[in-house]
N, C-alpha and C positions, 0 to 999 in steps of 0.2 A: 505494499501499501505505500502511495507517494503523498507529501505533501503537493499540492498545487496552490499558486498564488495566482490570481487573473485581475486583469484591470479594466474597466470598461467605462468609456469615455462617455461624454452626454449625448452622441449621437447613438450611440449602443444603445440607450437606455429613452430615447426621446417619446415612444409612444407606448402604447399597452403591448402592439403586438410585437417589438424589437424588445420588452420587458420578456415577453413569451419567448423571443429567443434567445437571450442571456441565460434564463432558467433553462431551456433545453439542453443550452452545452453545459452549465453547470451540473443538470442533470445528469448528463452522459459520463461526465467526470467519475460521480457518485457511484452509477453504475459498474463504471470499471474500478471499483474500489479503493479511489482516491478520495483523500481528505480534500476540502476547498475552502478557501479562504480566497474573497472576492470584493474588490475595492472597485466602489463604483460614482462616477461624478453625478452633477445636477441632469436631470433631464433637458435634454436640447440645449436651447438658449435661456433656460431658466435663470441663470446667474445674473445675464446680460439684463434679463428684466427687472430681476429686484434690486439690484444698481441703479439702473435708469430709474425706477420706482421712486426709489430714496432720496435722487437727486431732485425729482419732482418735487418733494416735499421739503427738503432743507436743503440749503445751498451746497452746506458741509456738512455731510454726515460724518457723526464720529467713529470714528476707525473700528474702534471696539465694537461697536452696533453694527458697521458694514459686516464685520468678521461674522457676526453671531447671524445676521441676516443670511450672509451668503452659506453658512451652513445648513441651512436650512433646507434648500436644495439638494444638496447630496443626502439628509435625513430622508427625505420624501423618496428618492431614488431607491437607496437602500431597505427600507421598509417594505416598498412595493414589491421590490424583488423578493423579500426573504416572503412575503404573503404569498406570491406567485410559486415558489417552490411548496410552501408548504401544501399550498391547494393541489400541488402536483403526487403529493404524499412523500415529499422529501424533507426532513428536520432541517430548520434554518433559523437564524438569528439573526437580526441587524444590530449593528454597534457604532456608536459614534467613535471618533479618534480617541477620544478620553475613557469610554469605556473598553475600547478596545486596546487601554494600555500605553497609548501614543502622548506623552508630555511635551510640549513646547515651550519656549521662553516666551517673556510675557510682551514681545514688540507687535503691539495689534497692526494688521494688513501686511506683516513684513515675519511672521513668526516662524523659527524654525526649530526643527524636532530636535529634543535634546536627550531624551531616555524612550526606549519602548521597553515595555514589560507584559511580555505575551500568555502571560497566564491565564487570562480570560479567554483570549482565543483558544489555549491550548484545553481550558476546561471546557469550552463548546464542542470543540472537534472530538474529544471525548465521550461526550454525550450522545455524537452522531450527529451533529447538525453541520450544515454548510454556514461560516460565516461571511456575512456581508458587513464591509466595513465603508461608512461614509466615509468620503475620499476626498480628494483634490486635484486640480490639474495638475500632469504631472510635473511642471516645471515649479512647481510649490513643495513637491515631497524631499525635500533636502534634510537630509541628516546634519546635525552641528558637528564639527570635528571637534 
């Protein structure tokens, strides 16, 4: 049994059909006996829409609030994907970055990962779940040296 980590960007989970396609790929991995950890971005252009809405409301949104706002898009994708997998008969759990043990520094809008504690992910995999982590665009996934 292998551990497979996959990353799906916003276009891959842009609508219900695409989420089903991603779930089918994860299901195939599970059927092959693999443990699956999946990181998903926000659906389609959700992040851009949220940022635009924030700027319609205030000229300069607080960076902290923008970070929280943007994270909601990834949370939506991860929960919908976990629900889809559950509906297909596969154990799955969605986790925020913090729930997945990813810790960052406190620089809003420019935070870097400072440490990762994979225990929660390991525990969920032992329970037989596919782990779906709310993610970020690839260029933001940087580990601080």
